[in-house]
N, C-alpha and C positions, 0 to 999 in steps of 0.2 A: 415481057419486053416491051409490048406495045404501051403498057401502064408507065414504065420508065420514061419511054420517049415522050409520052403525053405530058408527064411532069416536067421533063426538061424544057419543052417548048413553052409551057405555061410559065415556068420560072424565068425564061429569057424574055417573054412578053411582059411579065410583071417588072423586070429589071428595064426594059427599054421604056416603058411608060413612066417609071419612077424617074428616069434620067431627063425624060422630056419635061416633066412637071418641075423638077429642080432647075433645070436650065431656064424656063420660061418665068418661074417666080422670083428668081434671084437677080437682083439689080446690080448695077455697077457700083453703087455706093452703099455704106452701112445705113441701116435704117434710122440710127440716131441723127444723121444729118437731113433726112427727108422731113419737109415741112415748110412752114411759113415764117419768114423773117421780116424785119423792118429796122430802120435805123436812120442815120444821118451821114452825110459826106460832105467835105468841104475842100475847095481848092485853096491852097495857101494865099496865092495872090488876090483871091476874091473876099476871103475872110467871112463870107457869108454862107452858112450851111444850107444845104438842100436835104430833101429827105428822099429815102428809097424804100421799096418794098419788093420782096422777092420770094420765090417758091424753088426749093430743090426738090426735083423728082428722083425716082428710083434709078433712073439712067444717068444721074449725074449732071443733069442740066440745071442751072441756076438762072431761072428766068426772072430778071430784075427790071424795075421801072425806076429810073433816076429822075427825080422831080426838081426842077429849079426854075420855075416860071413856066417852063414847057416840060414835056415828058419824054425821056429817052429809053426805049425798050431795048433791052441788050440780053444776051444769053451768055453766061459764064459756064465754065467746066469744073466740076468738083470731082476730086479724086478721092480714092478710098481712105486716105489719111486727113482729109478734111480741108486740104488746100485747094484754093480755086483760083482760076485766072481767066482772062479774055480782054477785050478791048471796046472801047466806044469813041465815036467822033462827036465832039461838042464844038460848036461854032468853028467848023473846019479844022480843029486841032484834034490829033489822035492821041488817046490816053490808053495805057496798059494798066489793068487792073490785076492786082495779085493780093492774095489773103488767105485767110485761114478760118474755118469754124472750129472751135474749141469748145466742147461741151455745149452750151447754147449761145455763146458769144461769137460775134463776127467781127474780124478786124482786118483792115487792108489798106493798101496804098494806091494811089494813081500816080503813074509816072508818064513823062512826056520825054522822048528821046534818051530813056535810061536814067532821068532825074526825078526823084520824088516830088511831086507838086500838089499832093493831096492826100486825104485820108477818108476812110471809110469805116464806120463803126455801127454796130447793131446787136441784136439778139433775136432769138428764136421767140415767136408769139406763143 
């Protein structure tokens, strides 16, 4: 009887440790999206592209630097399906950014008050 009880307790302990390991090691986004990206972005009225670089981490944070003479650091959110969103303020104008990572290609739009005013393109490094 003692031996059965010991195996039951040992089994529960192994199960609990396994659950904790799985919870800690699993991120919020699939590993295929995790990594470094770069590309260009353009505001339609400016017609001069800027560059951007970014990194997606396991928690779905897309830390991006938009370069256009000065650098704006922003954090976007990536979902499990590869779509991302966030916003940035440039020269007192607020832009919403929405897009998608598909395979290794990044595509998105910048909108102001719901109207598309720019594009964002790039790829995984």
